[in-house]
C-alpha positions as a printed NumPy array, in Angstrom:
array([[ -0.528,  -0.136,  -0.365],
       [  1.107,   4.119,  -0.609],
       [ -0.473,   6.599,   0.126],
       [ -0.933,  10.086,  -1.637],
       [  2.66 ,  11.236,  -0.819],
       [  4.1  ,   8.214,  -1.722],
       [  5.312,   6.133,   1.087],
       [  4.949,   2.865,   1.797],
       [  2.155,   1.626,   4.142],
       [  3.585,  -1.929,   5.378],
       [  2.949,  -1.689,   9.614],
       [ -0.422,  -1.448,  12.1  ],
       [ -0.723,  -1.119,  15.323],
       [ -3.471,  -3.062,  16.766],
       [ -4.994,  -2.008,  19.721],
       [ -6.567,  -4.679,  21.45 ],
       [ -8.154,  -3.066,  25.074],
       [ -8.682,   0.8  ,  26.288],
       [ -7.942,  -0.601,  29.68 ],
       [ -4.502,  -0.232,  31.579],
       [ -2.948,  -1.451,  35.287],
       [ -0.874,   2.411,  35.526],
       [ -2.16 ,   6.105,  35.194],
       [  0.465,   7.749,  33.999],
       [ -0.011,  11.667,  34.49 ],
       [  0.977,  12.462,  30.457],
       [ -1.644,   9.273,  29.166],
       [ -4.735,   9.92 ,  31.709],
       [ -6.325,  11.899,  35.122],
       [ -6.066,   9.836,  37.675],
       [ -9.632,   8.298,  38.362],
       [ -9.482,   6.456,  34.332],
       [-11.474,   7.147,  31.994],
       [-14.854,   5.185,  30.984],
       [-13.963,   1.807,  29.334],
       [-15.669,   1.605,  25.932],
       [-17.493,  -1.644,  27.798],
       [-17.154,  -5.05 ,  26.46 ],
       [-19.108,  -4.611,  23.522],
       [-17.535,  -1.772,  22.231],
       [-13.77 ,  -3.436,  22.255],
       [-13.717,  -5.933,  19.243],
       [-13.529,  -8.757,  19.376],
       [-10.019, -11.498,  19.108],
       [-11.885, -12.654,  15.88 ],
       [-12.292,  -8.841,  14.396],
       [ -9.082,  -7.817,  15.057],
       [ -7.923, -11.025,  13.539],
       [ -9.567, -10.215,  11.009],
       [ -8.524,  -7.082,  10.103],
       [ -5.428,  -8.158,  10.923],
       [ -5.364, -10.772,   8.002],
       [ -7.544,  -7.883,   5.865],
       [ -4.093,  -5.484,   6.273],
       [ -1.57 ,  -8.606,   5.856],
       [ -3.065,  -9.483,   2.267],
       [ -2.448,  -5.591,   1.79 ],
       [  1.392,  -5.759,   1.957],
       [  1.255,  -5.054,   6.133],
       [  4.488,  -6.85 ,   7.464],
       [  4.547,  -6.045,  10.759],
       [  2.018,  -5.442,  13.297],
       [  2.132,  -4.767,  16.76 ],
       [ -0.447,  -5.278,  19.366],
       [ -1.173,  -2.11 ,  21.37 ],
       [ -3.596,  -1.257,  24.751],
       [ -3.906,   0.654,  26.678],
       [ -2.17 ,  -2.031,  28.644],
       [ -2.017,  -5.177,  26.333],
       [ -1.145,  -7.614,  28.914],
       [ -4.395,  -7.113,  30.898],
       [ -6.512,  -8.384,  28.216],
       [ -7.125, -12.34 ,  28.653],
       [ -6.064, -14.552,  26.298],
       [ -3.473, -12.488,  24.692],
       [ -1.312, -15.225,  24.195],
       [ -3.537, -17.266,  21.883],
       [ -4.69 , -14.312,  20.152],
       [ -0.771, -13.164,  19.611],
       [ -0.724, -17.132,  18.307],
       [ -3.121, -16.399,  15.573],
       [ -1.946, -13.2  ,  14.525],
       [  1.96 , -15.137,  13.965],
       [ -0.009, -17.758,  11.738],
       [ -1.021, -15.405,   9.189],
       [ -0.466, -16.333,   5.954],
       [  3.005, -14.281,   4.484],
       [  3.985, -14.197,   8.919],
       [  3.899, -10.837,   9.711],
       [  6.872,  -9.946,  12.103],
       [  4.288,  -9.429,  15.826],
       [  5.559,  -6.853,  18.451],
       [  4.354,  -5.644,  21.449],
       [  4.638,  -2.9  ,  23.593],
       [  3.667,  -2.668,  27.41 ],
       [  3.99 ,  -1.165,  30.507],
       [  6.098,  -4.103,  31.741],
       [  4.051,  -4.794,  34.758],
       [  2.773,  -8.4  ,  33.739],
       [  5.624,  -9.164,  31.481],
       [  8.04 , -11.318,  33.432],
       [  4.729, -13.597,  33.718],
       [  4.391, -13.91 ,  30.49 ],
       [  7.575, -13.406,  28.834],
       [  7.83 , -17.005,  27.804],
       [  4.217, -17.36 ,  27.037],
       [  4.38 , -14.779,  24.459],
       [  7.752, -15.844,  22.62 ],
       [  6.217, -19.414,  22.443],
       [  3.526, -18.101,  20.577],
       [  5.211, -16.116,  18.374],
       [  6.316, -12.572,  19.568],
       [  9.319, -11.007,  17.718],
       [  9.834,  -8.077,  20.191],
       [  8.224,  -6.234,  22.738],
       [  8.669,  -2.171,  23.691],
       [  8.816,  -1.571,  27.904],
       [  7.024,   2.039,  28.327],
       [  9.17 ,   3.095,  31.389],
       [ 10.381,   6.763,  32.764],
       [ 11.649,   6.66 ,  35.964],
       [ 14.583,   4.059,  37.163],
       [ 13.304,   5.294,  41.088],
       [ 10.622,   3.857,  42.852],
       [  8.917,   7.35 ,  44.498],
       [  9.612,   8.58 ,  41.234],
       [  7.735,   5.826,  39.173],
       [  5.384,   5.823,  41.833],
       [  4.785,   9.307,  41.067],
       [  4.215,   9.533,  37.145],
       [  2.029,   5.73 ,  36.931],
       [  0.708,   6.101,  40.301],
       [  0.77 ,   3.175,  41.136],
       [  3.804,   0.936,  42.825],
       [  5.798,  -1.343,  40.438],
       [  8.756,  -0.525,  39.097],
       [ 10.758,  -3.58 ,  40.271],
       [  8.056,  -5.99 ,  38.693],
       [  9.172,  -3.515,  35.358],
       [ 12.729,  -4.532,  35.998],
       [ 12.494,  -7.959,  36.435],
       [  9.684,  -8.436,  33.221],
       [ 12.454,  -6.555,  31.536],
       [ 15.334,  -9.294,  31.837],
       [ 13.092, -12.074,  32.184],
       [ 12.409, -11.101,  28.353],
       [ 15.459, -10.572,  27.198],
       [ 16.57 , -13.843,  28.738],
       [ 13.614, -15.632,  26.901],
       [ 14.28 , -13.901,  23.492],
       [ 12.459, -10.955,  22.782],
       [ 15.15 ,  -8.88 ,  21.721],
       [ 16.164,  -6.508,  20.359],
       [ 14.34 ,  -5.282,  23.134],
       [ 13.681,  -1.524,  23.357],
       [ 12.362,   0.519,  26.575],
       [ 11.158,   3.844,  25.46 ],
       [ 11.477,   7.074,  28.115],
       [  9.552,   9.901,  27.648],
       [ 11.542,  13.042,  29.575],
       [  9.742,  15.617,  31.039],
       [ 10.94 ,  19.116,  32.114],
       [ 10.726,  18.9  ,  36.155],
       [  9.947,  15.491,  36.14 ],
       [ 12.468,  13.307,  35.235],
       [ 14.869,  14.545,  32.539],
       [ 17.43 ,  14.588,  34.886],
       [ 17.442,  10.625,  34.912],
       [ 18.294,  10.491,  30.851],
       [ 21.972,  10.054,  31.507],
       [ 20.951,   7.37 ,  33.812],
       [ 19.099,   5.752,  31.373],
       [ 21.401,   6.184,  28.656],
       [ 24.141,   4.088,  31.184],
       [ 21.944,   0.889,  31.106],
       [ 23.312,   0.433,  27.212],
       [ 27.283,  -0.032,  28.568],
       [ 25.879,  -2.929,  30.435],
       [ 22.876,  -4.429,  28.365],
       [ 22.367,  -5.238,  24.766],
       [ 19.202,  -2.965,  24.777],
       [ 18.142,   0.104,  22.574],
       [ 17.404,   2.282,  24.901],
       [ 14.832,   5.198,  23.035],
       [ 14.019,   8.414,  24.157],
       [ 10.686,  10.454,  23.191],
       [ 10.145,  13.649,  22.52 ],
       [  6.536,  14.85 ,  24.774],
       [  3.778,  14.941,  22.551],
       [  0.752,  16.643,  23.558],
       [ -2.308,  13.966,  22.056],
       [ -5.092,  15.295,  24.87 ],
       [ -5.548,  17.684,  26.974],
       [ -5.788,  18.613,  30.304],
       [ -3.665,  15.951,  31.91 ],
       [ -0.902,  16.071,  34.487],
       [  1.489,  17.285,  31.947],
       [  1.735,  20.272,  29.356],
       [  3.976,  21.436,  26.171],
       [  5.388,  23.392,  28.529],
       [  7.366,  19.865,  30.298],
       [  8.64 ,  18.721,  26.366],
       [ 12.229,  18.142,  27.223],
       [ 13.893,  18.899,  23.165],
       [ 15.635,  16.124,  21.201],
       [ 18.527,  18.834,  21.704],
       [ 18.099,  19.225,  24.637],
       [ 17.996,  15.106,  25.394],
       [ 21.37 ,  15.051,  23.171],
       [ 23.544,  17.116,  25.291],
       [ 22.323,  14.454,  28.399],
       [ 23.06 ,  12.006,  26.284],
       [ 27.005,  13.075,  25.927],
       [ 27.466,  14.378,  29.486],
       [ 27.417,  10.455,  29.685],
       [ 30.63 ,  10.377,  26.947],
       [ 31.056,  10.334,  23.003],
       [ 28.209,   9.455,  20.673],
       [ 28.752,   8.252,  17.759],
       [ 26.27 ,   7.573,  14.704],
       [ 24.828,   4.365,  14.291],
       [ 23.128,   4.035,  10.807],
       [ 19.825,   2.392,  11.031],
       [ 18.894,  -1.191,   9.839],
       [ 16.347,  -4.158,  10.652],
       [ 14.046,  -2.46 ,  13.267],
       [ 14.938,   0.963,  14.302],
       [ 11.628,   2.862,  14.015],
       [ 12.056,   6.178,  13.7  ],
       [ 14.083,   6.408,  16.807],
       [ 18.148,   8.32 ,  15.522],
       [ 20.688,   5.498,  16.565],
       [ 23.581,   6.196,  18.2  ],
       [ 26.203,   4.16 ,  20.717],
       [ 28.491,   5.1  ,  23.65 ],
       [ 32.388,   4.048,  23.321],
       [ 32.015,  -0.062,  23.925],
       [ 28.707,   0.003,  24.597],
       [ 26.76 ,  -3.184,  24.329],
       [ 23.459,  -1.645,  23.196],
       [ 21.884,   1.965,  21.995],
       [ 20.138,   4.849,  22.33 ],
       [ 17.587,   6.953,  20.644],
       [ 16.276,   9.649,  20.223],
       [ 12.744,   9.821,  18.534],
       [ 12.293,  14.265,  17.648],
       [  8.496,  13.527,  17.644],
       [  7.847,  17.302,  17.255],
       [ 10.367,  19.381,  17.119],
       [ 11.404,  17.285,  13.828],
       [  8.665,  14.963,  12.535],
       [  9.662,  12.114,  10.52 ],
       [  6.601,  12.269,   9.29 ],
       [  7.896,  11.745,   5.459],
       [  8.488,   8.762,   6.831],
       [  5.342,   7.128,   8.243],
       [  4.841,   4.131,   7.508],
       [  2.064,   3.085,   9.806],
       [ -2.144,   2.948,  10.631],
       [ -3.955,   2.355,  14.195],
       [ -6.865,   0.476,  14.911],
       [ -8.577,   1.525,  18.347],
       [ -9.775,  -0.98 ,  20.599],
       [-13.034,   0.422,  19.807],
       [-12.901,  -0.31 ,  15.906],
       [-11.447,   2.61 ,  14.85 ],
       [ -8.887,   3.572,  12.274],
       [ -6.303,   6.871,  12.673],
       [ -4.86 ,   7.861,  10.154],
       [ -2.183,  10.161,  12.128],
       [ -1.358,   9.45 ,  15.993],
       [ -1.922,  13.423,  15.853],
       [ -4.963,  13.787,  13.913],
       [ -7.853,  13.407,  15.212],
       [ -9.337,  12.129,  11.983],
       [-11.12 ,   8.521,  12.149],
       [-12.69 ,   5.991,  10.25 ],
       [-15.109,   3.551,  11.544],
       [-13.974,  -0.298,  10.952],
       [-16.249,  -1.903,  13.527],
       [-19.435,  -1.243,  11.871],
       [-18.561,  -2.621,   8.6  ],
       [-17.396,  -6.034,  10.974],
       [-20.704,  -5.694,  12.759],
       [-22.926,  -6.082,   9.406],
       [-21.365,  -8.546,   7.778],
       [-18.418,  -6.953,   5.93 ],
       [-16.169,  -9.735,   3.53 ],
       [-12.844,  -9.247,   3.093],
       [-12.936,  -7.32 ,   0.505],
       [-14.982,  -4.248,   2.009],
       [-12.636,  -4.344,   4.926],
       [ -9.602,  -3.715,   2.521],
       [-11.29 ,  -1.081,   0.915],
       [-11.763,   1.113,   4.29 ],
       [ -7.938,  -0.215,   5.331],
       [ -7.029,   1.213,   1.594],
       [ -9.128,   4.195,   2.283],
       [ -7.794,   5.281,   5.511],
       [ -4.062,   4.97 ,   3.751],
       [ -5.7  ,   7.738,   1.475],
       [ -6.516,   9.368,   4.339],
       [ -2.928,   9.865,   6.049],
       [ -2.269,  13.88 ,   6.06 ],
       [  1.572,  14.715,   4.663],
       [  2.327,  15.546,   8.699],
       [  0.96 ,  16.475,  12.435],
       [ -0.043,  20.376,  12.711],
       [  1.497,  20.171,  16.559],
       [  3.033,  23.502,  17.161],
       [  1.194,  25.534,  14.411],
       [ -1.606,  27.79 ,  16.554],
       [ -4.981,  26.547,  14.967],
       [ -3.39 ,  22.94 ,  16.496],
       [ -6.278,  21.636,  19.226],
       [ -5.425,  18.081,  21.376],
       [ -7.762,  15.819,  20.448],
       [-10.453,  14.449,  23.228],
       [ -8.934,  10.672,  23.049],
       [ -5.886,  10.039,  25.12 ],
       [ -3.35 ,   7.557,  24.229],
       [ -4.526,   4.611,  26.106],
       [ -7.243,   5.217,  23.554],
       [ -6.1  ,   5.624,  20.952],
       [ -3.381,   2.863,  21.355],
       [  0.249,   3.82 ,  22.023]])
């Protein structure tokens, strides 16, 4: 599939739940948000039909997201079904890591290729402050278990926030000196309003680089394999790599290759644009495979050239990241 700007679209992010076992301040309010409910969330059978249609159209990578995908019962079996799709797309998963230690081995056996773990502090008190829940050691144990069973290359995603955790950038960078992990720093994106942090808390990509250079000289690494949008670097003699994702200050829209499907059955052509196409109604009206493929193709055509974050008339959306699919 190619969009109207000649970008090849071969990556599908598939949210299987809007529920989460954390309450991260940059994602949702402390009281959480109303779930769309059991009947509103796509069934595994519906999600699998969408994934199969996308694979027929050329999607080669499917990422399972949430909310927190590991809180949904049956996730291991669903991963196995995805891995068995014709064409065998690569299946990956993004998680907060709380349940990863218990499920890593089963997920690997089911056909999961690798995981991304979202982690914003290495300090127990600060972890709890940001997420409003305890559990840092469980996340760290989950990371080590995922590495042990071969869910690699393992990626850790950190969102540095000014006045909150930006002073830990160097500590996260040092993880790559001892572990063959990719530690990536993502500029804060104002996906929705009314949260614990605002655009003023964003720590820019250049500031992130300055903090990392305090650890030691950085050598650029040529992107290959599952690098995604990150600009990759390596410290001298490090086992892993650090990556910086300038999601706002120097966006990578010209390289965007993805569609997102929300847990309630909306296709979102762009994370930072509110336009969505409904595929749930078509599924429940008995749409045949060709109709599902047409809806996906229409979503590809609807992809904008780039997001408009930072422009004067940009307005934050009403749906938080856990409702869109992280």
